[in-house]
N, C-alpha and C positions, 0 to 999 in steps of 0.2 A: 733309707732307714735301717735295713738289715746290715748294710756295710758299716754304718755308724755303730750299731750295737756290737758288732764283732770287734771293731776297733776298741771300743770302751772296755769290753771284756778282756781283750788282750792287754790293754793298759793296766787293768786291775791286777793281773798276774804278778808283775814285778812289785807292785805295792804290797800285795799279800805276802810275797816272799820276804820283803823288807820287814814287815811287821812280825813275821814268823822268826826271822833271824834276830831281830831286836828283843823280842820276848824271850827267845831261847838264851840270849846273852844275859839278860837280866835275871833269869831264873837259875841258870846252870853255870855261868861263868862268874858273875858277881856273887851269887849264892850257890856254892858247890853242893853236890849231893851229900857230902859229909856234913855240911852245915844244916841241910834239910833234915838229915837223920838225927842230929843233935837236938834240933828244935822239936822234933816229934817225940823223941825218947826222953828229953830232958837234958839240959846242958850239963848239969852236975852229975858226977859219978856214972857216966855212961861209958861202957867198955868198948874197945875197938871191935870185939866180936859182935856186940849188939848192933853197932853201926853197919858192919859188913852184912849181917843177916837182914837188916832193914833194907839196905840197898839191893840185895839180891832178890828179895821178895817182890820188889817194885820195879825191877829192871834197871836200876840206877848204878849197877856195878860194871857197866860197860864203858868204853871210852866215849868222850863227848862227841867228837865229829869224825875222827879217823881212827880206825882199828888197825894198827900196824901188824898185829899178830894174825889178822885174817888173811884170806886169799881171795883174789878176784873181786867180785862185787861186794863180798862180805867186809872188805876194808871200809866200805861206806855204809852198807846196810846194817851191819852189826854194831851200831852205835846208838847212843841216847838220842842224838839229833834225828836220825832217820826214824827210829821207832816211836819217839815221843812227839816230834814236831812235823816231819814230812807227812806222816799218816793223817794229820788233820786236814790236809788238802782233799782227802777223800771222805771227810767228815767222820773219820774214825778217831774219836777222842779218847779211846782207851777206858781205863777204870780209875776211879778215885781211890784214895788211900784206904777207905773202908771196904773196897772190893766191889762197889756198885758200878754198873755201866753208866758212864757219863752221858752217852747219847740217849740212853733210855730215860735217864733223869730229865734231860732237856726236853724230850718229847712229852713226858708226863707233866712237867711243871709249866709248859708253855700255855696250857689252857687257863690255869688260875691267873697267870700274868695278863693274858689277853682279856680275861673277864673284868679286870680293872682298867687296863690301859686303853682298850678300844672304846668303851663308853666314855671314859674321861676325855679321850681325844675328840670324838665326834660331838659330844655335848659341849665340850669346851670350845671347839672351833665355832660352833653356832653362836654360843654366848659371847665370845670375844669379838667376832665380826659384827654381830648385831649391836653390841654396846658401842663399838667403835663407830659404826654408821650413825647411831643415835647422837653421839657427841659431835660427829662431823655435820650432821643435819642442823644441829643447834649450836654450831660453832660460834664462839664469842659471847654466848649467853651464860646465864648463871648455871644452867644445866651442864654446859660444857666445862665450866670452871670447877664445879663440884665433882664431875666425873673424872677430870684429870687429877684433882686432889685425892680422890678415892683411889685411883690407880697408883699414885705415888705412895700413898699410905700402905696399900696392899703389897707393893713391891718392897717396902722397907721391913716387912715382917718376915721372919724366918719361917721356912716351911715346917720346921719342927713345932712351932707354935700352933699352927693349924691342926697338926696331927694330935698333939697332946691335948690341946684345948677341945678339939672335937671329941676325942675319946672321953674326956672328963665330963663335958657338958651333955653330949647325946647319949653316951653309953652308961656312965656312972651315975649321973644325976637323974636323967630322964628315963633311962633303961629302955630306950627305943630299939636299939640294935646291940648285938654282942660286941664287947670291946675288942675281941680278937678271935681268930679261928677261921675255919673254912669248911665248906661242905660241897659235895658234888651236886650237879643238876640244879633244879629250881631252888633248892634250899640254900644255894650260895648267895642268893639275892640279899638276904639280911646281913651277910658278912661283907659284901662288896659295896653296898650302897653308900656307906659312910666314907670309905676311901675314895669313891668316885666323886662325891660332893666336895670333899676336901681338896682333891686334885683339881677340880674345876675352879673352886674359889681361889686356890693358891696361884693359879695362872692368870687370873683376870687382870691384875695390875700390869704386868709386863707385856702380855700379849695384846690386850685392848689398846694400850698406849701405842704400841708399835703399829698396829693396824690403823689407828687414827692418824698417825704420821703419814702412812702410805696414802690414805684417802685424801688428806689435806694437800698432799703434793699433787695428786691427780686433779683435784677439783679446781686448781688454778690454771690448768692448761687450756689451750685454744679450743679444743673440741668441745669442752664444757661450756665455754662462752658461746660457741656456735649453737649448741643445743638449747641453751637458754634463749638465745635470740630467735629461735624458731618457735618459741612459746611453750616449750616443755616445762612441766612442773619440776620443782626441786626434788621431789621424791623420785620421779621417773629418771631425772638426770643422775641422781645418786645411785639408784639400784640398777638402772639399765646400762649406763655408760661408765660411770666411775668404778663401780664394782667389777665390771667386766674387764676394764683396762688395768685394774689393779691386781688381776689374778696372777700375773707373772711373779712379782715379788712375794705374793702370798704363797704361791706354790713352792717357791724357793725354800721357805721356812717350814712348810707343812709336809710336803711329800717326802722329804728326806727323813722326817721323823717316823714315818709309818713303819719301815723295817725295824726300827729300834723299839717299837712297841713290844716286840717279841721278847726283848731283854728284861722287861719288867721294871719296876721302880724299887731301888735299893731300900730307901727309907720307909716308904709306905708298906711294902710287904714285910719288912722286918718288924715294924711297930704293930701291925695288925695281924701278924702270924699267918700271912698268906703263903702257902707253899709254892711260890712261883720262882722264876729264874733270878729275880732280884735278891730274895732271901737266900736262895741257893748260893749265890755269889758271896754274899756277906758271911754266911756260915762257913764257906770254904776258906775265906780270908781269916776268919777267927780261928779255924781249925788248922790253918797253915797247910791246906790241901792244895798244893801247887798245880796238880794235874787239872783240877776243876778250874782254877783261876786262869790258867793258860788257855784252856778250851773256851772259856767265856770271853777272853780278850780276842781270840781269833774269830769267834762267831760274831762278836760285835763289829769287828773290822769288815767281815764279809757283808753283814747287813747294812753297814753304813755306805759301803761302795754301791750296793744294790740300790740304796736310797738316792744316791747321786745320779745314777742312770735313770731311775724312775722320774726324777725331777726334770731331766732334760727331755724325756719323752712327753711329760705332761705339758711342757711349754707348747708343743705343736698342737695339743688339744685345746689349750686355752687361747692361743693366738696362732691362727693359720699362717700368719706372715712369717713365723719362725720355722725355718727348715733345718733339719739335721742333715749335715753332709759329712 
């Protein structure tokens, strides 16, 4: 197990380097520092002096990847790539264009993101699996047909409809919870309950239908017929045998999502005014703050790779026959 984890971590290093290089190329080769300065200062009537001052204030006045005027290690270290991209491997994300520490903002905004994402994930997982098991138990009946039709209907509706409709109905008409905003501590409940409910409802269609497909595939296998032949009830077969043996494909889609919960939801946080990482990313894109956007892209890559490693580890917990070598 330890040797496997070490290999996977080593495999992740070139992947992160590739993501870092690609991100750097997109932000600094395709879109040069001069272009960034013009977009920040205004394309029209911007002077070369203003562009030069903007780049100098943010450290964009250095060569991209190789400093021919430097000596020794400074030929590489005194560059934009080294100071803006290589430093991210030590989770030093630098500062945003407004002078705030990006690392500090990430730590501060992580809590509001988790306040929405974690309950949505846990409650949603319970609801989706339970609904899928119910449709599987009554497969071929009117309940199953209605359930599948409901899933298709919910899948066909845009997530924006749930957000806007929920805000209009629950907040504006019924005045049950605030339409937007956030507060720390226990007071945050009234601000996050509606986004959580909308997040769960929005995922019922696709998730429950996918879990139903998994359960139906398992329920036709030989071990299920053997369990029925021994006189086990359909409920016991479904919850004891089918659910247990379906854990591998379920974990594949579930565990990999856990690290991404830290990234927050872009649309939900923006529409509900939650000061999380999702709204932080959207605000950075709107403000063309490339330092923040690059940091969030790199952090997302790290968390996704961590999710893949957690997925492999969870296989051994769900099925002892799986061995990581």
